[in-house]
C-alpha positions in Angstrom: 19.6 -16.3 57.7 17.1 -13.7 56.8 15.0 -11.9 59.5 11.3 -11.4 59.4 11.9 -7.8 58.6 14.3 -8.7 55.8 11.8 -11.2 54.5 9.1 -8.6 54.3 11.2 -6.5 51.8 11.1 -9.7 49.4 8.5 -10.8 46.7 6.6 -13.9 47.3 6.7 -16.2 44.1 3.1 -14.9 43.2 4.2 -11.4 43.8 7.3 -11.7 41.7 5.4 -13.4 39.0 3.0 -10.8 38.7 5.6 -8.2 38.5 7.3 -10.0 35.8 3.8 -10.8 34.0 4.5 -14.4 33.8 2.8 -17.5 35.6 4.2 -18.9 38.6 5.1 -22.2 36.9 7.6 -20.0 34.6 9.7 -19.2 37.8 9.4 -22.8 38.9 10.7 -24.0 35.7 13.5 -21.4 35.8 14.7 -22.5 39.2 14.4 -26.1 38.4 17.0 -25.8 35.2 19.1 -23.4 37.5 18.4 -20.1 35.4 16.8 -18.2 38.0 16.4 -19.3 41.7 14.5 -17.5 44.5 16.7 -15.2 46.7 15.4 -17.2 49.8 14.0 -20.7 50.0 12.7 -21.4 53.5 12.2 -24.8 55.1 8.4 -24.3 54.8 8.7 -24.3 51.2 8.0 -20.6 50.9 10.1 -18.7 48.3 11.2 -15.1 48.1 12.6 -13.1 45.4 14.5 -9.8 45.8 13.8 -6.5 43.5 17.5 -6.9 42.2 16.3 -10.2 40.6 14.0 -8.5 38.5 16.6 -6.9 36.4 18.2 -10.4 35.9 14.7 -11.6 34.8 14.2 -8.6 32.5 17.7 -9.7 30.9 16.5 -13.1 30.6 13.2 -12.0 29.0 15.2 -10.1 26.7 17.3 -13.0 25.5 14.2 -14.9 25.0 12.8 -12.2 22.7 15.8 -12.7 21.0 15.4 -16.3 20.3 18.2 -17.5 22.2 17.5 -20.9 24.0 17.3 -21.0 27.6 20.4 -23.2 27.8 22.4 -20.5 26.1 20.8 -17.8 28.3 21.7 -20.0 31.4 25.6 -19.7 30.4 25.3 -15.9 29.3 24.0 -14.9 32.7 26.0 -17.3 34.9 29.3 -17.4 33.3 30.4 -14.1 34.5 31.8 -12.9 31.2 30.5 -9.5 30.2 32.4 -9.2 27.0 30.8 -12.3 25.6 27.4 -11.1 26.5 27.9 -7.7 25.2 29.1 -9.5 21.8 26.1 -11.5 21.7 23.8 -8.4 22.1 25.5 -6.6 19.5 25.1 -9.4 16.9 21.4 -9.7 17.9 21.2 -6.0 17.4 22.6 -6.3 13.8 20.1 -9.1 13.1 17.2 -7.1 14.3 18.4 -4.0 12.1 18.4 -6.3 9.3 15.1 -7.7 9.9 13.6 -4.2 10.3 15.2 -3.1 6.9 13.6 -6.3 5.5 10.2 -5.7 6.9 10.4 -1.9 6.0 11.1 -3.0 2.3 8.4 -5.4 2.3 5.8 -2.7 3.7 6.8 -0.2 1.0 6.4 -2.8 -1.6 2.7 -3.9 -0.2 1.8 0.0 0.0 2.8 0.3 -3.8 0.6 -2.9 -4.7 -2.3 -1.9 -2.8 -2.3 1.7 -4.1 -2.0 0.2 -7.6 -4.8 -2.2 -7.1 -7.1 0.4 -5.5 -6.5 2.9 -8.7 -7.2 0.0 -11.1 -10.6 -1.3 -9.3 -11.9 2.2 -9.5 -11.3 2.1 -13.6 -12.9 0.4 -16.3 -12.2 -0.3 -19.9 -13.8 3.0 -21.2 -12.2 5.2 -18.6 -9.7 7.4 -20.4 -8.1 10.5 -19.0 -5.3 12.9 -20.2 -2.9 13.6 -17.4 0.5 15.6 -16.9 2.8 13.0 -15.5 5.9 13.7 -13.8 9.5 12.4 -15.1 9.9 8.8 -13.8 13.0 6.7 -13.6 13.0 3.1 -15.0 15.7 0.2 -15.0 15.5 -0.8 -18.7 16.1 -4.2 -20.3 18.0 -4.8 -23.6 16.1 -4.2 -26.6 13.7 -7.1 -27.0 12.0 -6.1 -30.3 11.8 -8.9 -32.9 13.6 -11.7 -30.6 12.6 -15.3 -31.2 10.4 -16.6 -28.2 13.3 -18.4 -26.5 15.6 -15.2 -26.8 12.8 -13.2 -25.5 12.4 -15.5 -22.2 16.1 -15.4 -21.6 16.3 -11.8 -21.8 13.3 -11.4 -19.6 14.7 -13.7 -17.1 18.0 -12.2 -17.1 16.2 -8.8 -16.6 14.3 -9.9 -13.7 17.3 -11.6 -12.0 19.2 -8.5 -12.4 16.4 -6.5 -10.7 16.2 -8.9 -8.1 19.8 -9.3 -7.3 20.6 -5.6 -6.8 17.3 -5.3 -4.7 15.9 -2.7 -7.1 12.1 -3.9 -6.8 10.2 -1.6 -5.0 7.0 -3.3 -5.6 6.0 -1.6 -8.9 4.8 -4.0 -11.9 6.8 -5.1 -14.6 6.3 -2.7 -17.6 6.7 -2.7 -21.4 7.4 -0.1 -24.1 5.5 -0.1 -27.1 6.9 2.0 -29.8 4.8 4.3 -32.1 5.4 2.4 -35.1 4.0 -0.9 -33.5 0.8 1.2 -32.3 0.4 2.6 -36.0 0.6 -0.9 -37.3 -1.7 -2.4 -34.9 1.2 -4.8 -33.4 0.3 -4.6 -29.7 2.4 -7.6 -28.5 5.9 -6.9 -29.9 7.6 -4.6 -27.2 11.1 -2.7 -27.6 12.0 -3.1 -24.0 10.7 -4.1 -20.5 11.2 -2.0 -17.4 10.6 -1.5 -13.9 10.3 1.8 -12.1 13.1 2.3 -9.7 14.3 4.9 -6.8 15.6 8.3 -8.0 18.8 7.2 -6.2 19.5 4.2 -8.1 22.8 4.3 -10.1 22.7 1.8 -13.2 23.7 2.1 -16.7 20.3 1.2 -18.3 18.3 3.9 -16.7 15.3 5.3 -18.8 13.7 8.3 -17.9 10.1 8.6 -19.0 9.8 12.2 -20.0 7.3 14.5 -18.2 4.3 15.6 -20.2 0.9 14.9 -21.3 -0.2 11.4 -21.6 -3.6 10.0 -22.4 -4.1 7.1 -19.9 -6.5 4.2 -20.2 -6.8 0.6 -18.5 -6.9 -2.5 -20.8 -9.2 -5.0 -19.3 -8.3 -8.5 -20.5 -7.4 -8.9 -24.1 -8.8 -6.0 -25.5 -5.5 -4.0 -26.7 -7.0 -3.0 -29.9 -10.0 -1.4 -28.8 -8.2 0.6 -25.7 -5.5 1.9 -27.9 -8.3 2.9 -30.5 -10.0 4.9 -27.7 -6.7 6.2 -26.6 -5.9 7.7 -29.8 -9.4 9.0 -30.3 -9.1 10.8 -26.9 -5.7 12.3 -27.9 -7.2 13.6 -31.3 -10.2 15.2 -29.6 -8.0 17.2 -27.3 -5.7 18.3 -30.0 -2.7 15.8 -29.7 -1.1 13.3 -31.7 0.5 10.2 -30.1 4.3 10.5 -29.0 7.0 8.1 -29.4 6.2 5.3 -26.6 3.3 3.9 -24.9 4.3 2.7 -21.4 2.1 -0.5 -20.5 2.2 -1.7 -17.0 0.7 -4.9 -15.8 -1.4 -4.2 -12.7 -3.1 -7.5 -11.4 -5.3 -10.4 -12.6 -8.6 -12.2 -11.7 -7.4 -12.8 -8.1 -9.1 -9.2 -7.5 -12.1 -10.1 -9.6 -13.2 -13.5 -8.0 -13.9 -16.1 -10.5 -13.4 -13.7 -13.6 -10.3 -14.4 -15.3 -8.8 -11.0 -16.4 -5.8 -9.0 -16.4 -5.7 -5.2 -15.9 -2.9 -3.3 -17.8 -2.5 0.5 -17.2 -1.4 2.1 -20.5 0.2 5.6 -20.6 0.4 6.9 -24.1 2.8 9.8 -24.7 1.2 12.9 -26.4 2.5 15.7 -28.5 0.4 18.8 -29.3 -0.4 18.8 -33.1 0.6 22.4 -33.6 4.1 21.7 -32.3 5.0 19.1 -35.1 7.1 19.8 -38.1 
C-alpha cells in the first residue's frame, strides 16, 4: 500500500503520457495487453507511473522504432533473459548499419545524377568548350565493334549485370567509346566499348584509364551526331588541335527533363592532340 506521500512522487497517466510524448490511449493499450502497466492502480480508478517505468517505456519505444511487433516486445521485456535481448539488439544494429550503407549509396547516386542533369540543362547544341580533364577510371566492356545486333545486346546485358552484381554503379551514366576511325568515317553509331565510371579503389581486370589532357566537349541534343562532331572538330582545329584516339560519349538524360520534348542529351568528350606534337 502506497502512502499519500509516496503517491505524490508518482506520475498520473496524463503526466506520464506527456513525459513520454504519447497519448493516454497508448498507455491504456499497453496496460490492456500486459506490456506496461501502471505502478499503482487505486480503487478509485486512478493510475500512477513511477519514473523507473520511463526507462522501460523508452526501451519499448526503441523496439517499436526497430519495427519489432508489440507481441515480441512483450516477450523481450518480460522474459528476464538479457542475453536474448542483447542478441536482438545486435541483429537490429546490423540491419540499421546495412540500411545506412544502402541509403548513403543511393544518396551518392542521386547527387551524381542531379549534378549531371544540372550541367546538361545549362548547355545547348552549340555549346562547345575545350577543357583540361583529369584522368578517370572506367569499367570497360569487351570489344563490341562490328558485333551483330543480338551479340551486341548480349554483351551489353552481360556488362550491366556485372556492374550491378559487383555494386560498381555510382550513379554515373553508361558511356561508350567512339574510335577516331569511326569519327573520320562519320560512323557515329558503332562503338568499340561501353563503359561506366567507377571508384578509384575499384579492383577489376577491365579497368580503362581515360588519359588526362585536353578535350573538346559538347552536348549532342537529340539525333545530331554528325553536326555535333563537325562542331567539335572545327573547335579543335581553330585552337590548334587535332582529334585524338577516342571520343567518350555519355548519355545524360532524356525528355523527362524537357517536358513533352522527346530528346536525348549526350555529353561528348573528344580527346585532343596538339598539332605540333604529331609525327
